[in-house]
N, C-alpha and C positions, 0 to 999 in steps of 0.2 A: 946639232944645229937643225932647226926646223926648216924644211924646204918645201916649196909650194907645189911642185909638180905641174906647173902651168907654162913652162918654157922649154925650149930646145929638145926636140924629139930624140936626139942622139945621146942624151944624158939621162935616160930613164932609170938607169941603175942608181943615179944620185938623187932620184926623186923628182925629176923634172920631165914633164910631158908637154909638148906644144899643142895649143889649141889652134886650129887653122885660122881662126879669127881671134886675135888677142884683144878682146873687147875691153873697154875702159873699166867696167866694174870688176873684171877679173884681174886686171892690172892693179887696181886698188887693193884687192885682197892680197896680191903678191907683195905689194908695199906693206900692208898690215903685218904679214908674216916676217918680212925683212925687218921692220921696226921692232917687233917683239924679239927677234933674234939679237938685234943690237942691244936692246934693253937687258936681256938675260946675260949676254956676254959681258956687259958692263957690271951688272950685279955680281957676277962670279968673281970679279976682280976686287970687290970690296970685302971688308971683314965680315965674317959670317953673321955676326950679331946684328948688323945693319938691316938685314932682311926681316927680322922679327921684332926689331926695336919699336916700342910704342912711341907714336907721334900724335900731334893734334892736327887732324886732317879729315878728309871725307871718310876714310877708313883708318882704323887704329894702327896699321902697320903696312909696310910694303907687301909683306906676304899676304895679308888679308885683301889688299887691293888686287893682287895677282889672282887670288882665289876667286874673287868676285868676277874678274875678267874671264877666268876659266869657265865658271858656271854660265856666264852670259854666252860664251862661244858655243858651249854644248847646247844650250837652250835654243839659240837662234839657228844653229845648224839644223836642228830638228824642225824648227818652224819653216825654214827654207825647203826642207825635204817634205813639207806638208804633212807632218805627223800631227795627230790630234792633241789638243791640250790634255785630254784624259790620259794619253800615253806619256806625255812630256812631264806633267807636274809631279807624278810619283818618283821621278828620277832626280829631282832637284836636291832632295836631302842626301842622296848618295853622292852626287857631284860635290856638294858642299863638304861632306865628310872626307871625300877622296882628296880634296885640296888642302886639308888642315895639317899643320905641322910639317910641311914639306921643306926641304932644302931648296936653294935656288935651282940646282941641277934637276932635282926631282920635279919641281914645278915646270921647268923648261921641257922635260920629257912629257908631262901631261899636255902642255900646249902643243908639242910636236905631234902627239897622237891625234888631237882634235884637228890640227891643220891638215894632216894626211886625209882624214875622213872628209873634211871640208873640201879639199881639192878633188876628191873622188866625186863629191856632189857637184862641184862646178864643172868637172869634165862631162858629167851626165846631164848637164843643164846648158845646152848650147845656146839657148835664147835668153840672154840676160833681161830682156823686156817681157818675159813671160808674166802674164797676169796671175795674180794670186788674191785670195781672200784670206785674211788672217783674223783671228778673234782674240782680243785681249780680254781677260776676265773682268777688268775694271772699266775699260774704255769702249768695249764692244767691237763690232766687226769693222774691218777696214779693207777697201779695195785698193790694191797696190800692185807693184811689180817686184819681181825677184831682185832686180838691181837696186831698188829703193831699200829693201831690207838688208841687202849686202852692204850698201853704203852706210846704213845705220850701224852695222857690225864694225866697220872700219872706223867710223867716227867715234864710237864708244871706246874702242881701243886707243885711239889718239887722245881722247879726253883723260883716260886713266893712266896712260903713260906720262902725261903731263902731271897728274897727281903724284906719281912716283918720283918724278924729278923734284917736285916741291918737298916731298918727304925726305929725299936724300939731302937736299939743301939744308933742311932743318937739323940734320945730323952732321952737317959740316962736309958733305961730299957733293961733287958736281953730278949732274945728270949726263945723259948722252944724247947727241943730236939724232932725232928720228923724224925730222920734217920730211915731207914728201919730196921736196926739192933735192935733199941729199940722196934719197933713193934714186931719183931720176939721174942725178949726176953719176952715181955709181953704176947704174944701168948703161949709161952712155959710155963709160970707161970699159965696161965688160964687152959691149958690142963693138966698140971702136977699135 
């Protein structure tokens, strides 16, 4: 299971570390990891062929959607770490290759690895409103904040988890609820 390392200081062995101020952007990333965990737990319960089955959608399969999500997480983690495009772009083909042909569990492990590194970055970025300048190769420079890009990462994951649900329904299987409200309800139960 992917754990975010953003909560409860006494649970560091389980991969959770408290930020003194649990800011909204970091809580949203915690939600993002929670939602991915729920998705992978659900996918692990389905027949193995469902993950790689061809469907008519944004991507040709659930596995290819997850591979895209993985690449995006890697890329934007480095964008948030303010790594230059010249350093990031050569890595894209490796990330793409790394995510090909994986089982659900192997993909989950890839996501877990990125989530750990993402959480390290978040722990070392205490100001979510830190100003940043990012440069997109097609759209040019943009003045933004760390939290805006982190929100983009979470929104991207939400969008593609929805794609996966649609792909599962095409194959005759239900999705799994990953709405933010369900995350909040679960957090309330854990804290209550």
